[in-house]
Backbone as XML, in Angstrom:
<?xml version="1.0"?>
<chain id="A" units="angstrom">
  <residue number="1" name="MET">
    <atom name="N" x="-124.322" y="203.624" z="63.977"/>
    <atom name="CA" x="-124.837" y="204.065" z="62.699"/>
    <atom name="C" x="-125.071" y="202.857" z="61.810"/>
  </residue>
  <residue number="2" name="GLY">
    <atom name="N" x="-126.191" y="202.822" z="61.145"/>
    <atom name="CA" x="-126.464" y="201.760" z="60.189"/>
    <atom name="C" x="-126.332" y="202.287" z="58.773"/>
  </residue>
  <residue number="3" name="TRP">
    <atom name="N" x="-125.982" y="201.399" z="57.871"/>
    <atom name="CA" x="-125.837" y="201.758" z="56.464"/>
    <atom name="C" x="-127.142" y="201.476" z="55.742"/>
  </residue>
  <residue number="4" name="GLU">
    <atom name="N" x="-127.464" y="202.304" z="54.796"/>
    <atom name="CA" x="-128.637" y="202.118" z="53.956"/>
    <atom name="C" x="-128.142" y="201.829" z="52.547"/>
  </residue>
  <residue number="5" name="VAL">
    <atom name="N" x="-128.622" y="200.760" z="51.956"/>
    <atom name="CA" x="-128.118" y="200.313" z="50.659"/>
    <atom name="C" x="-129.267" y="200.191" z="49.675"/>
  </residue>
  <residue number="6" name="GLY">
    <atom name="N" x="-129.045" y="200.651" z="48.468"/>
    <atom name="CA" x="-130.015" y="200.485" z="47.399"/>
    <atom name="C" x="-129.290" y="200.062" z="46.139"/>
  </residue>
  <residue number="7" name="LEU">
    <atom name="N" x="-130.003" y="199.415" z="45.229"/>
    <atom name="CA" x="-129.374" y="199.007" z="43.977"/>
    <atom name="C" x="-130.400" y="198.970" z="42.865"/>
  </residue>
  <residue number="8" name="ALA">
    <atom name="N" x="-129.877" y="199.128" z="41.663"/>
    <atom name="CA" x="-130.721" y="199.051" z="40.468"/>
    <atom name="C" x="-129.859" y="198.525" z="39.328"/>
  </residue>
  <residue number="9" name="LYS">
    <atom name="N" x="-130.471" y="197.788" z="38.432"/>
    <atom name="CA" x="-129.781" y="197.289" z="37.242"/>
    <atom name="C" x="-130.648" y="197.568" z="36.025"/>
  </residue>
  <residue number="10" name="HIS">
    <atom name="N" x="-130.001" y="197.791" z="34.892"/>
    <atom name="CA" x="-130.715" y="197.990" z="33.639"/>
    <atom name="C" x="-129.875" y="197.365" z="32.532"/>
  </residue>
  <residue number="11" name="ILE">
    <atom name="N" x="-130.477" y="196.526" z="31.745"/>
    <atom name="CA" x="-129.737" y="195.809" z="30.702"/>
    <atom name="C" x="-129.347" y="196.711" z="29.532"/>
  </residue>
  <residue number="12" name="GLY">
    <atom name="N" x="-130.031" y="197.809" z="29.359"/>
    <atom name="CA" x="-129.722" y="198.694" z="28.228"/>
    <atom name="C" x="-130.038" y="198.011" z="26.918"/>
  </residue>
  <residue number="13" name="GLY">
    <atom name="N" x="-129.237" y="198.240" z="25.919"/>
    <atom name="CA" x="-129.483" y="197.674" z="24.597"/>
    <atom name="C" x="-128.810" y="196.338" z="24.355"/>
  </residue>
  <residue number="14" name="ARG">
    <atom name="N" x="-128.281" y="195.731" z="25.397"/>
    <atom name="CA" x="-127.569" y="194.466" z="25.224"/>
    <atom name="C" x="-128.530" y="193.274" z="25.260"/>
  </residue>
  <residue number="15" name="GLY">
    <atom name="N" x="-128.079" y="192.184" z="24.705"/>
    <atom name="CA" x="-128.897" y="190.978" z="24.667"/>
    <atom name="C" x="-128.770" y="190.120" z="25.910"/>
  </residue>
  <residue number="16" name="GLU">
    <atom name="N" x="-127.800" y="190.417" z="26.761"/>
    <atom name="CA" x="-127.578" y="189.599" z="27.956"/>
    <atom name="C" x="-127.176" y="190.510" z="29.113"/>
  </residue>
  <residue number="17" name="GLN">
    <atom name="N" x="-127.771" y="190.288" z="30.276"/>
    <atom name="CA" x="-127.398" y="191.035" z="31.478"/>
    <atom name="C" x="-126.108" y="190.429" z="32.022"/>
  </residue>
  <residue number="18" name="GLN">
    <atom name="N" x="-125.041" y="191.203" z="32.031"/>
    <atom name="CA" x="-123.758" y="190.707" z="32.529"/>
    <atom name="C" x="-123.338" y="191.384" z="33.827"/>
  </residue>
  <residue number="19" name="ASP">
    <atom name="N" x="-124.242" y="192.145" z="34.424"/>
    <atom name="CA" x="-123.956" y="192.810" z="35.689"/>
    <atom name="C" x="-124.543" y="191.997" z="36.834"/>
  </residue>
  <residue number="20" name="HIS">
    <atom name="N" x="-123.786" y="191.890" z="37.909"/>
    <atom name="CA" x="-124.284" y="191.242" z="39.116"/>
    <atom name="C" x="-123.952" y="192.122" z="40.314"/>
  </residue>
  <residue number="21" name="VAL">
    <atom name="N" x="-124.849" y="192.151" z="41.275"/>
    <atom name="CA" x="-124.681" y="192.953" z="42.483"/>
    <atom name="C" x="-125.059" y="192.094" z="43.675"/>
  </residue>
  <residue number="22" name="GLY">
    <atom name="N" x="-124.294" y="192.230" z="44.750"/>
    <atom name="CA" x="-124.623" y="191.521" z="45.978"/>
    <atom name="C" x="-124.427" y="192.425" z="47.177"/>
  </residue>
  <residue number="23" name="THR">
    <atom name="N" x="-125.354" y="192.358" z="48.116"/>
    <atom name="CA" x="-125.237" y="193.114" z="49.354"/>
    <atom name="C" x="-125.366" y="192.154" z="50.523"/>
  </residue>
  <residue number="24" name="SER">
    <atom name="N" x="-124.492" y="192.335" z="51.489"/>
    <atom name="CA" x="-124.525" y="191.529" z="52.707"/>
    <atom name="C" x="-124.360" y="192.487" z="53.874"/>
  </residue>
  <residue number="25" name="LEU">
    <atom name="N" x="-125.321" y="192.490" z="54.779"/>
    <atom name="CA" x="-125.286" y="193.381" z="55.930"/>
    <atom name="C" x="-125.555" y="192.602" z="57.210"/>
  </residue>
  <residue number="26" name="THR">
    <atom name="N" x="-124.953" y="193.070" z="58.313"/>
    <atom name="CA" x="-125.304" y="192.495" z="59.600"/>
    <atom name="C" x="-126.745" y="192.882" z="59.921"/>
  </residue>
  <residue number="27" name="GLU">
    <atom name="N" x="-127.312" y="192.215" z="60.889"/>
    <atom name="CA" x="-128.715" y="192.465" z="61.239"/>
    <atom name="C" x="-128.970" y="193.926" z="61.608"/>
  </residue>
  <residue number="28" name="ASP">
    <atom name="N" x="-128.011" y="194.561" z="62.271"/>
    <atom name="CA" x="-128.164" y="195.965" z="62.660"/>
    <atom name="C" x="-127.666" y="196.940" z="61.589"/>
  </residue>
  <residue number="29" name="SER">
    <atom name="N" x="-127.232" y="196.424" z="60.455"/>
    <atom name="CA" x="-126.728" y="197.210" z="59.321"/>
    <atom name="C" x="-125.490" y="198.037" z="59.652"/>
  </residue>
  <residue number="30" name="ALA">
    <atom name="N" x="-124.772" y="197.682" z="60.703"/>
    <atom name="CA" x="-123.562" y="198.418" z="61.075"/>
    <atom name="C" x="-122.371" y="197.999" z="60.213"/>
  </residue>
  <residue number="31" name="TYR">
    <atom name="N" x="-122.375" y="196.758" z="59.752"/>
    <atom name="CA" x="-121.282" y="196.223" z="58.941"/>
    <atom name="C" x="-121.864" y="195.629" z="57.669"/>
  </residue>
  <residue number="32" name="GLY">
    <atom name="N" x="-121.070" y="195.676" z="56.607"/>
    <atom name="CA" x="-121.560" y="195.089" z="55.373"/>
    <atom name="C" x="-120.466" y="194.913" z="54.336"/>
  </residue>
  <residue number="33" name="LEU">
    <atom name="N" x="-120.822" y="194.164" z="53.330"/>
    <atom name="CA" x="-119.953" y="193.969" z="52.170"/>
    <atom name="C" x="-120.821" y="194.117" z="50.927"/>
  </residue>
  <residue number="34" name="LEU">
    <atom name="N" x="-120.417" y="195.013" z="50.045"/>
    <atom name="CA" x="-121.133" y="195.251" z="48.802"/>
    <atom name="C" x="-120.244" y="194.817" z="47.653"/>
  </residue>
  <residue number="35" name="ALA">
    <atom name="N" x="-120.829" y="194.179" z="46.682"/>
    <atom name="CA" x="-120.069" y="193.722" z="45.519"/>
    <atom name="C" x="-120.843" y="194.062" z="44.252"/>
  </residue>
  <residue number="36" name="LEU">
    <atom name="N" x="-120.152" y="194.680" z="43.312"/>
    <atom name="CA" x="-120.716" y="194.966" z="42.006"/>
    <atom name="C" x="-119.721" y="194.438" z="40.983"/>
  </residue>
  <residue number="37" name="ALA">
    <atom name="N" x="-120.200" y="193.657" z="40.042"/>
    <atom name="CA" x="-119.327" y="193.102" z="39.012"/>
    <atom name="C" x="-119.977" y="193.286" z="37.650"/>
  </residue>
  <residue number="38" name="ASP">
    <atom name="N" x="-119.169" y="193.667" z="36.674"/>
    <atom name="CA" x="-119.641" y="193.927" z="35.323"/>
    <atom name="C" x="-118.869" y="193.020" z="34.368"/>
  </residue>
  <residue number="39" name="GLY">
    <atom name="N" x="-119.560" y="192.006" z="33.852"/>
    <atom name="CA" x="-118.928" y="191.096" z="32.909"/>
    <atom name="C" x="-118.490" y="191.826" z="31.663"/>
  </residue>
  <residue number="40" name="MET">
    <atom name="N" x="-117.352" y="191.458" z="31.152"/>
    <atom name="CA" x="-116.821" y="192.126" z="29.967"/>
    <atom name="C" x="-117.396" y="191.461" z="28.723"/>
  </residue>
  <residue number="41" name="GLY">
    <atom name="N" x="-118.254" y="192.193" z="28.032"/>
    <atom name="CA" x="-119.012" y="191.662" z="26.913"/>
    <atom name="C" x="-118.201" y="191.221" z="25.713"/>
  </residue>
  <residue number="42" name="GLY">
    <atom name="N" x="-116.979" y="191.698" z="25.572"/>
    <atom name="CA" x="-116.163" y="191.283" z="24.450"/>
    <atom name="C" x="-115.566" y="189.895" z="24.630"/>
  </residue>
  <residue number="43" name="HIS">
    <atom name="N" x="-115.828" y="189.280" z="25.769"/>
    <atom name="CA" x="-115.292" y="187.957" z="26.085"/>
    <atom name="C" x="-116.449" y="187.006" z="26.375"/>
  </residue>
  <residue number="44" name="ARG">
    <atom name="N" x="-116.383" y="185.802" z="25.843"/>
    <atom name="CA" x="-117.427" y="184.817" z="26.116"/>
    <atom name="C" x="-117.365" y="184.430" z="27.585"/>
  </residue>
  <residue number="45" name="GLY">
    <atom name="N" x="-118.459" y="184.588" z="28.282"/>
    <atom name="CA" x="-118.506" y="184.201" z="29.680"/>
    <atom name="C" x="-118.514" y="185.380" z="30.642"/>
  </residue>
  <residue number="46" name="GLY">
    <atom name="N" x="-118.777" y="186.579" z="30.152"/>
    <atom name="CA" x="-118.797" y="187.756" z="31.031"/>
    <atom name="C" x="-119.818" y="187.645" z="32.146"/>
  </residue>
  <residue number="47" name="ALA">
    <atom name="N" x="-120.998" y="187.131" z="31.835"/>
    <atom name="CA" x="-122.037" y="186.973" z="32.865"/>
    <atom name="C" x="-121.595" y="185.958" z="33.916"/>
  </residue>
  <residue number="48" name="LEU">
    <atom name="N" x="-120.966" y="184.893" z="33.492"/>
    <atom name="CA" x="-120.434" y="183.891" z="34.417"/>
    <atom name="C" x="-119.393" y="184.525" z="35.330"/>
  </residue>
  <residue number="49" name="ALA">
    <atom name="N" x="-118.475" y="185.288" z="34.763"/>
    <atom name="CA" x="-117.411" y="185.907" z="35.545"/>
    <atom name="C" x="-117.971" y="186.863" z="36.593"/>
  </residue>
  <residue number="50" name="SER">
    <atom name="N" x="-118.912" y="187.703" z="36.219"/>
    <atom name="CA" x="-119.461" y="188.663" z="37.178"/>
    <atom name="C" x="-120.251" y="187.957" z="38.274"/>
  </residue>
  <residue number="51" name="ARG">
    <atom name="N" x="-120.949" y="186.895" z="37.921"/>
    <atom name="CA" x="-121.681" y="186.117" z="38.937"/>
    <atom name="C" x="-120.704" y="185.493" z="39.930"/>
  </residue>
  <residue number="52" name="LEU">
    <atom name="N" x="-119.585" y="184.979" z="39.440"/>
    <atom name="CA" x="-118.589" y="184.358" z="40.318"/>
    <atom name="C" x="-117.959" y="185.370" z="41.266"/>
  </residue>
  <residue number="53" name="VAL">
    <atom name="N" x="-117.755" y="186.599" z="40.809"/>
    <atom name="CA" x="-117.218" y="187.636" z="41.701"/>
    <atom name="C" x="-118.158" y="187.853" z="42.879"/>
  </residue>
  <residue number="54" name="VAL">
    <atom name="N" x="-119.440" y="188.024" z="42.593"/>
    <atom name="CA" x="-120.417" y="188.285" z="43.652"/>
    <atom name="C" x="-120.555" y="187.066" z="44.564"/>
  </residue>
  <residue number="55" name="GLN">
    <atom name="N" x="-120.615" y="185.881" z="43.999"/>
    <atom name="CA" x="-120.696" y="184.667" z="44.824"/>
    <atom name="C" x="-119.476" y="184.524" z="45.727"/>
  </residue>
  <residue number="56" name="THR">
    <atom name="N" x="-118.312" y="184.834" z="45.210"/>
    <atom name="CA" x="-117.088" y="184.752" z="46.016"/>
    <atom name="C" x="-117.151" y="185.739" z="47.170"/>
  </residue>
  <residue number="57" name="ALA">
    <atom name="N" x="-117.569" y="186.965" z="46.900"/>
    <atom name="CA" x="-117.687" y="187.974" z="47.958"/>
    <atom name="C" x="-118.671" y="187.513" z="49.031"/>
  </residue>
  <residue number="58" name="GLN">
    <atom name="N" x="-119.812" y="186.992" z="48.618"/>
    <atom name="CA" x="-120.805" y="186.542" z="49.587"/>
    <atom name="C" x="-120.315" y="185.340" z="50.385"/>
  </residue>
  <residue number="59" name="GLY">
    <atom name="N" x="-119.534" y="184.468" z="49.758"/>
    <atom name="CA" x="-118.943" y="183.347" z="50.473"/>
    <atom name="C" x="-117.962" y="183.815" z="51.542"/>
  </residue>
  <residue number="60" name="PHE">
    <atom name="N" x="-117.159" y="184.810" z="51.217"/>
    <atom name="CA" x="-116.231" y="185.381" z="52.201"/>
    <atom name="C" x="-117.010" y="185.991" z="53.356"/>
  </residue>
  <residue number="61" name="TRP">
    <atom name="N" x="-118.069" y="186.732" z="53.032"/>
    <atom name="CA" x="-118.863" y="187.397" z="54.068"/>
    <atom name="C" x="-119.394" y="186.397" z="55.092"/>
  </residue>
  <residue number="62" name="SER">
    <atom name="N" x="-119.830" y="185.255" z="54.612"/>
    <atom name="CA" x="-120.421" y="184.256" z="55.517"/>
    <atom name="C" x="-119.396" y="183.702" z="56.511"/>
  </residue>
  <residue number="63" name="LYS">
    <atom name="N" x="-118.091" y="183.886" z="56.232"/>
    <atom name="CA" x="-117.043" y="183.368" z="57.109"/>
    <atom name="C" x="-116.381" y="184.452" z="57.955"/>
  </residue>
  <residue number="64" name="LEU">
    <atom name="N" x="-116.718" y="185.709" z="57.719"/>
    <atom name="CA" x="-116.073" y="186.820" z="58.425"/>
    <atom name="C" x="-116.759" y="187.124" z="59.754"/>
  </residue>
  <residue number="65" name="THR">
    <atom name="N" x="-115.978" y="187.610" z="60.692"/>
    <atom name="CA" x="-116.519" y="188.157" z="61.930"/>
    <atom name="C" x="-116.480" y="189.669" z="61.761"/>
  </residue>
  <residue number="66" name="PRO">
    <atom name="N" x="-117.655" y="190.324" z="61.663"/>
    <atom name="CA" x="-117.680" y="191.765" z="61.400"/>
    <atom name="C" x="-116.779" y="192.544" z="62.358"/>
  </residue>
  <residue number="67" name="GLY">
    <atom name="N" x="-115.928" y="193.377" z="61.774"/>
    <atom name="CA" x="-115.036" y="194.235" z="62.535"/>
    <atom name="C" x="-113.707" y="193.599" z="62.897"/>
  </residue>
  <residue number="68" name="ALA">
    <atom name="N" x="-113.634" y="192.278" z="62.910"/>
    <atom name="CA" x="-112.388" y="191.579" z="63.264"/>
    <atom name="C" x="-111.645" y="191.224" z="61.984"/>
  </residue>
  <residue number="69" name="TRP">
    <atom name="N" x="-111.279" y="192.232" z="61.212"/>
    <atom name="CA" x="-110.661" y="191.998" z="59.923"/>
    <atom name="C" x="-109.706" y="193.124" z="59.574"/>
  </residue>
  <residue number="70" name="ASP">
    <atom name="N" x="-108.867" y="192.867" z="58.620"/>
    <atom name="CA" x="-108.035" y="193.888" z="57.992"/>
    <atom name="C" x="-108.691" y="194.140" z="56.640"/>
  </residue>
  <residue number="71" name="PRO">
    <atom name="N" x="-109.326" y="195.309" z="56.462"/>
    <atom name="CA" x="-110.071" y="195.548" z="55.218"/>
    <atom name="C" x="-109.260" y="195.302" z="53.950"/>
  </residue>
  <residue number="72" name="GLY">
    <atom name="N" x="-108.002" y="195.740" z="53.932"/>
    <atom name="CA" x="-107.169" y="195.552" z="52.744"/>
    <atom name="C" x="-106.962" y="194.087" z="52.418"/>
  </residue>
  <residue number="73" name="LEU">
    <atom name="N" x="-106.724" y="193.279" z="53.449"/>
    <atom name="CA" x="-106.535" y="191.841" z="53.223"/>
    <atom name="C" x="-107.817" y="191.173" z="52.755"/>
  </residue>
  <residue number="74" name="VAL">
    <atom name="N" x="-108.931" y="191.530" z="53.363"/>
    <atom name="CA" x="-110.214" y="190.932" z="52.968"/>
    <atom name="C" x="-110.507" y="191.239" z="51.504"/>
  </residue>
  <residue number="75" name="LEU">
    <atom name="N" x="-110.383" y="192.491" z="51.111"/>
    <atom name="CA" x="-110.693" y="192.883" z="49.739"/>
    <atom name="C" x="-109.729" y="192.243" z="48.739"/>
  </residue>
  <residue number="76" name="THR">
    <atom name="N" x="-108.450" y="192.193" z="49.096"/>
    <atom name="CA" x="-107.455" y="191.549" z="48.234"/>
    <atom name="C" x="-107.736" y="190.058" z="48.099"/>
  </residue>
  <residue number="77" name="ASP">
    <atom name="N" x="-108.061" y="189.417" z="49.206"/>
    <atom name="CA" x="-108.346" y="187.976" z="49.170"/>
    <atom name="C" x="-109.583" y="187.659" z="48.332"/>
  </residue>
  <residue number="78" name="ILE">
    <atom name="N" x="-110.607" y="188.484" z="48.433"/>
    <atom name="CA" x="-111.811" y="188.263" z="47.620"/>
    <atom name="C" x="-111.461" y="188.366" z="46.137"/>
  </residue>
  <residue number="79" name="CYS">
    <atom name="N" x="-110.718" y="189.396" z="45.768"/>
    <atom name="CA" x="-110.341" y="189.568" z="44.357"/>
    <atom name="C" x="-109.515" y="188.391" z="43.862"/>
  </residue>
  <residue number="80" name="GLY">
    <atom name="N" x="-108.556" y="187.953" z="44.663"/>
    <atom name="CA" x="-107.712" y="186.827" z="44.259"/>
    <atom name="C" x="-108.489" y="185.538" z="44.100"/>
  </residue>
  <residue number="81" name="GLU">
    <atom name="N" x="-109.363" y="185.259" z="45.048"/>
    <atom name="CA" x="-110.167" y="184.030" z="44.973"/>
    <atom name="C" x="-111.148" y="184.089" z="43.805"/>
  </residue>
  <residue number="82" name="ALA">
    <atom name="N" x="-111.760" y="185.242" z="43.575"/>
    <atom name="CA" x="-112.683" y="185.384" z="42.437"/>
    <atom name="C" x="-111.939" y="185.154" z="41.125"/>
  </residue>
  <residue number="83" name="TYR">
    <atom name="N" x="-110.740" y="185.685" z="41.017"/>
    <atom name="CA" x="-109.941" y="185.488" z="39.807"/>
    <atom name="C" x="-109.671" y="183.998" z="39.574"/>
  </residue>
  <residue number="84" name="ARG">
    <atom name="N" x="-109.263" y="183.301" z="40.632"/>
    <atom name="CA" x="-108.983" y="181.858" z="40.493"/>
    <atom name="C" x="-110.237" y="181.090" z="40.059"/>
  </residue>
  <residue number="85" name="ARG">
    <atom name="N" x="-111.371" y="181.431" z="40.641"/>
    <atom name="CA" x="-112.620" y="180.753" z="40.278"/>
    <atom name="C" x="-113.004" y="181.034" z="38.828"/>
  </residue>
  <residue number="86" name="ILE">
    <atom name="N" x="-112.828" y="182.267" z="38.383"/>
    <atom name="CA" x="-113.161" y="182.628" z="37.003"/>
    <atom name="C" x="-112.280" y="181.865" z="36.023"/>
  </residue>
  <residue number="87" name="VAL">
    <atom name="N" x="-110.989" y="181.804" z="36.294"/>
    <atom name="CA" x="-110.074" y="181.071" z="35.415"/>
    <atom name="C" x="-110.454" y="179.592" z="35.370"/>
  </residue>
  <residue number="88" name="ASP">
    <atom name="N" x="-110.710" y="179.002" z="36.528"/>
    <atom name="CA" x="-111.078" y="177.577" z="36.584"/>
    <atom name="C" x="-112.360" y="177.293" z="35.805"/>
  </residue>
  <residue number="89" name="GLU">
    <atom name="N" x="-113.383" y="178.086" z="36.022"/>
    <atom name="CA" x="-114.662" y="177.873" z="35.333"/>
    <atom name="C" x="-114.526" y="178.118" z="33.829"/>
  </residue>
  <residue number="90" name="GLY">
    <atom name="N" x="-113.730" y="179.115" z="33.458"/>
    <atom name="CA" x="-113.504" y="179.383" z="32.036"/>
    <atom name="C" x="-112.862" y="178.197" z="31.347"/>
  </residue>
  <residue number="91" name="GLN">
    <atom name="N" x="-111.853" y="177.612" z="31.986"/>
    <atom name="CA" x="-111.192" y="176.441" z="31.412"/>
    <atom name="C" x="-112.142" y="175.254" z="31.342"/>
  </residue>
  <residue number="92" name="LYS">
    <atom name="N" x="-112.930" y="175.079" z="32.377"/>
    <atom name="CA" x="-113.866" y="173.956" z="32.432"/>
    <atom name="C" x="-114.908" y="174.032" z="31.314"/>
  </residue>
  <residue number="93" name="HIS">
    <atom name="N" x="-115.352" y="175.240" z="30.976"/>
    <atom name="CA" x="-116.421" y="175.424" z="29.986"/>
    <atom name="C" x="-115.908" y="175.966" z="28.654"/>
  </residue>
  <residue number="94" name="GLN">
    <atom name="N" x="-114.600" y="176.004" z="28.490"/>
    <atom name="CA" x="-113.974" y="176.493" z="27.259"/>
    <atom name="C" x="-114.463" y="177.898" z="26.902"/>
  </residue>
  <residue number="95" name="LEU">
    <atom name="N" x="-114.413" y="178.778" z="27.898"/>
    <atom name="CA" x="-114.795" y="180.180" z="27.734"/>
    <atom name="C" x="-113.600" y="181.053" z="28.093"/>
  </residue>
  <residue number="96" name="ASP">
    <atom name="N" x="-113.734" y="182.333" z="27.831"/>
    <atom name="CA" x="-112.713" y="183.311" z="28.191"/>
    <atom name="C" x="-113.376" y="184.413" z="29.030"/>
  </residue>
  <residue number="97" name="PRO">
    <atom name="N" x="-113.869" y="184.074" z="30.237"/>
    <atom name="CA" x="-114.642" y="185.032" z="31.027"/>
    <atom name="C" x="-113.769" y="186.096" z="31.698"/>
  </residue>
  <residue number="98" name="HIS">
    <atom name="N" x="-114.290" y="187.316" z="31.715"/>
    <atom name="CA" x="-113.627" y="188.439" z="32.370"/>
    <atom name="C" x="-114.687" y="189.318" z="33.020"/>
  </residue>
  <residue number="99" name="SER">
    <atom name="N" x="-114.298" y="190.011" z="34.088"/>
    <atom name="CA" x="-115.224" y="190.904" z="34.772"/>
    <atom name="C" x="-114.451" y="192.012" z="35.468"/>
  </residue>
  <residue number="100" name="THR">
    <atom name="N" x="-115.048" y="193.180" z="35.527"/>
    <atom name="CA" x="-114.552" y="194.232" z="36.396"/>
    <atom name="C" x="-115.303" y="194.086" z="37.724"/>
  </residue>
  <residue number="101" name="CYS">
    <atom name="N" x="-114.845" y="194.771" z="38.759"/>
    <atom name="CA" x="-115.611" y="194.723" z="40.008"/>
    <atom name="C" x="-115.271" y="195.895" z="40.917"/>
  </residue>
  <residue number="102" name="VAL">
    <atom name="N" x="-116.200" y="196.156" z="41.823"/>
    <atom name="CA" x="-116.011" y="197.086" z="42.933"/>
    <atom name="C" x="-116.499" y="196.367" z="44.175"/>
  </residue>
  <residue number="103" name="LEU">
    <atom name="N" x="-115.674" y="196.392" z="45.217"/>
    <atom name="CA" x="-116.033" y="195.812" z="46.509"/>
    <atom name="C" x="-115.960" y="196.910" z="47.554"/>
  </residue>
  <residue number="104" name="VAL">
    <atom name="N" x="-116.938" y="196.951" z="48.452"/>
    <atom name="CA" x="-116.950" y="197.945" z="49.522"/>
    <atom name="C" x="-117.203" y="197.218" z="50.831"/>
  </residue>
  <residue number="105" name="LEU">
    <atom name="N" x="-116.309" y="197.418" z="51.783"/>
    <atom name="CA" x="-116.428" y="196.826" z="53.111"/>
    <atom name="C" x="-116.868" y="197.941" z="54.057"/>
  </residue>
  <residue number="106" name="LEU">
    <atom name="N" x="-118.034" y="197.778" z="54.662"/>
    <atom name="CA" x="-118.625" y="198.810" z="55.517"/>
    <atom name="C" x="-118.396" y="198.497" z="56.988"/>
  </residue>
  <residue number="107" name="GLU">
    <atom name="N" x="-118.016" y="199.515" z="57.737"/>
    <atom name="CA" x="-117.880" y="199.435" z="59.186"/>
    <atom name="C" x="-118.610" y="200.639" z="59.769"/>
  </residue>
  <residue number="108" name="PRO">
    <atom name="N" x="-118.879" y="200.652" z="61.071"/>
    <atom name="CA" x="-119.653" y="201.765" z="61.630"/>
    <atom name="C" x="-119.078" y="203.155" z="61.345"/>
  </residue>
  <residue number="109" name="THR">
    <atom name="N" x="-117.762" y="203.295" z="61.271"/>
    <atom name="CA" x="-117.180" y="204.626" z="61.111"/>
    <atom name="C" x="-116.382" y="204.812" z="59.818"/>
  </residue>
  <residue number="110" name="ARG">
    <atom name="N" x="-116.356" y="203.795" z="58.959"/>
    <atom name="CA" x="-115.601" y="203.946" z="57.718"/>
    <atom name="C" x="-116.061" y="202.931" z="56.680"/>
  </residue>
  <residue number="111" name="ALA">
    <atom name="N" x="-115.678" y="203.234" z="55.457"/>
    <atom name="CA" x="-115.897" y="202.304" z="54.344"/>
    <atom name="C" x="-114.561" y="202.156" z="53.617"/>
  </residue>
  <residue number="112" name="SER">
    <atom name="N" x="-114.223" y="200.932" z="53.265"/>
    <atom name="CA" x="-113.004" y="200.648" z="52.506"/>
    <atom name="C" x="-113.429" y="200.006" z="51.202"/>
  </residue>
  <residue number="113" name="TRP">
    <atom name="N" x="-112.739" y="200.359" z="50.112"/>
    <atom name="CA" x="-113.152" y="199.782" z="48.840"/>
    <atom name="C" x="-111.962" y="199.450" z="47.970"/>
  </residue>
  <residue number="114" name="ALA">
    <atom name="N" x="-112.243" y="198.581" z="47.008"/>
    <atom name="CA" x="-111.256" y="198.182" z="46.013"/>
    <atom name="C" x="-111.989" y="198.051" z="44.686"/>
  </residue>
  <residue number="115" name="HIS">
    <atom name="N" x="-111.259" y="198.253" z="43.603"/>
    <atom name="CA" x="-111.853" y="198.048" z="42.286"/>
    <atom name="C" x="-110.846" y="197.378" z="41.372"/>
  </residue>
  <residue number="116" name="VAL">
    <atom name="N" x="-111.368" y="196.612" z="40.438"/>
    <atom name="CA" x="-110.559" y="195.953" z="39.423"/>
    <atom name="C" x="-111.181" y="196.326" z="38.082"/>
  </residue>
  <residue number="117" name="GLY">
    <atom name="N" x="-110.375" y="196.838" z="37.173"/>
    <atom name="CA" x="-110.897" y="197.254" z="35.875"/>
    <atom name="C" x="-111.506" y="198.639" z="35.946"/>
  </residue>
  <residue number="118" name="ASP">
    <atom name="N" x="-112.423" y="198.923" z="35.039"/>
    <atom name="CA" x="-112.950" y="200.278" z="34.936"/>
    <atom name="C" x="-114.228" y="200.526" z="35.729"/>
  </residue>
  <residue number="119" name="SER">
    <atom name="N" x="-114.657" y="199.610" z="36.561"/>
    <atom name="CA" x="-115.763" y="199.882" z="37.490"/>
    <atom name="C" x="-115.197" y="200.702" z="38.644"/>
  </residue>
  <residue number="120" name="ARG">
    <atom name="N" x="-115.960" y="201.656" z="39.129"/>
    <atom name="CA" x="-115.459" y="202.571" z="40.152"/>
    <atom name="C" x="-116.467" y="202.761" z="41.284"/>
  </residue>
  <residue number="121" name="CYS">
    <atom name="N" x="-115.948" y="203.233" z="42.403"/>
    <atom name="CA" x="-116.748" y="203.610" z="43.560"/>
    <atom name="C" x="-116.485" y="205.093" z="43.813"/>
  </residue>
  <residue number="122" name="TYR">
    <atom name="N" x="-117.527" y="205.866" z="44.006"/>
    <atom name="CA" x="-117.374" y="207.292" z="44.251"/>
    <atom name="C" x="-117.916" y="207.634" z="45.630"/>
  </residue>
  <residue number="123" name="HIS">
    <atom name="N" x="-117.194" y="208.494" z="46.334"/>
    <atom name="CA" x="-117.592" y="208.963" z="47.655"/>
    <atom name="C" x="-118.211" y="210.349" z="47.479"/>
  </residue>
  <residue number="124" name="LEU">
    <atom name="N" x="-119.491" y="210.446" z="47.805"/>
    <atom name="CA" x="-120.222" y="211.705" z="47.643"/>
    <atom name="C" x="-120.604" y="212.271" z="49.004"/>
  </residue>
  <residue number="125" name="ARG">
    <atom name="N" x="-120.494" y="213.578" z="49.131"/>
    <atom name="CA" x="-120.988" y="214.248" z="50.329"/>
    <atom name="C" x="-121.464" y="215.633" z="49.901"/>
  </residue>
  <residue number="126" name="GLY">
    <atom name="N" x="-122.684" y="215.965" z="50.277"/>
    <atom name="CA" x="-123.230" y="217.264" z="49.908"/>
    <atom name="C" x="-123.313" y="217.460" z="48.410"/>
  </residue>
  <residue number="127" name="GLY">
    <atom name="N" x="-123.534" y="216.389" z="47.665"/>
    <atom name="CA" x="-123.667" y="216.481" z="46.226"/>
    <atom name="C" x="-122.354" y="216.639" z="45.485"/>
  </residue>
  <residue number="128" name="LYS">
    <atom name="N" x="-121.227" y="216.488" z="46.197"/>
    <atom name="CA" x="-119.910" y="216.610" z="45.560"/>
    <atom name="C" x="-119.125" y="215.319" z="45.689"/>
  </residue>
  <residue number="129" name="VAL">
    <atom name="N" x="-118.369" y="214.999" z="44.653"/>
    <atom name="CA" x="-117.511" y="213.810" z="44.654"/>
    <atom name="C" x="-116.259" y="214.135" z="45.473"/>
  </residue>
  <residue number="130" name="LEU">
    <atom name="N" x="-115.996" y="213.308" z="46.497"/>
    <atom name="CA" x="-114.821" y="213.510" z="47.340"/>
    <atom name="C" x="-113.643" y="212.682" z="46.881"/>
  </residue>
  <residue number="131" name="SER">
    <atom name="N" x="-113.896" y="211.460" z="46.396"/>
    <atom name="CA" x="-112.793" y="210.620" z="45.924"/>
    <atom name="C" x="-113.325" y="209.559" z="44.987"/>
  </residue>
</chain>
């Protein structure tokens, strides 16, 4: 089974787009990593923080062997590394960057996800929210 992925962004009434999205799929679309990050606008550097989350996820993806992983460890490691990068960049540029995120690790028969902050992932089937 292959996964089909779509995305859309809209800046709304804000002056700066602080949302970043990244998709990484194997050639056959059987495995993938999806990352969505929403910079927190009340903090200087929200766009930077959300970009770093997605870049960190994509960097991890480039080093992973699809299927040869522990989903919980991969998702936890991505969140931890993204946090460290955000703190480092914030200190370097004298900013206070923050971001929420949702990460989804796709496998042929399951999807595993993690979220930080108020960004969420919903599982839909037949038009109903399952979790």
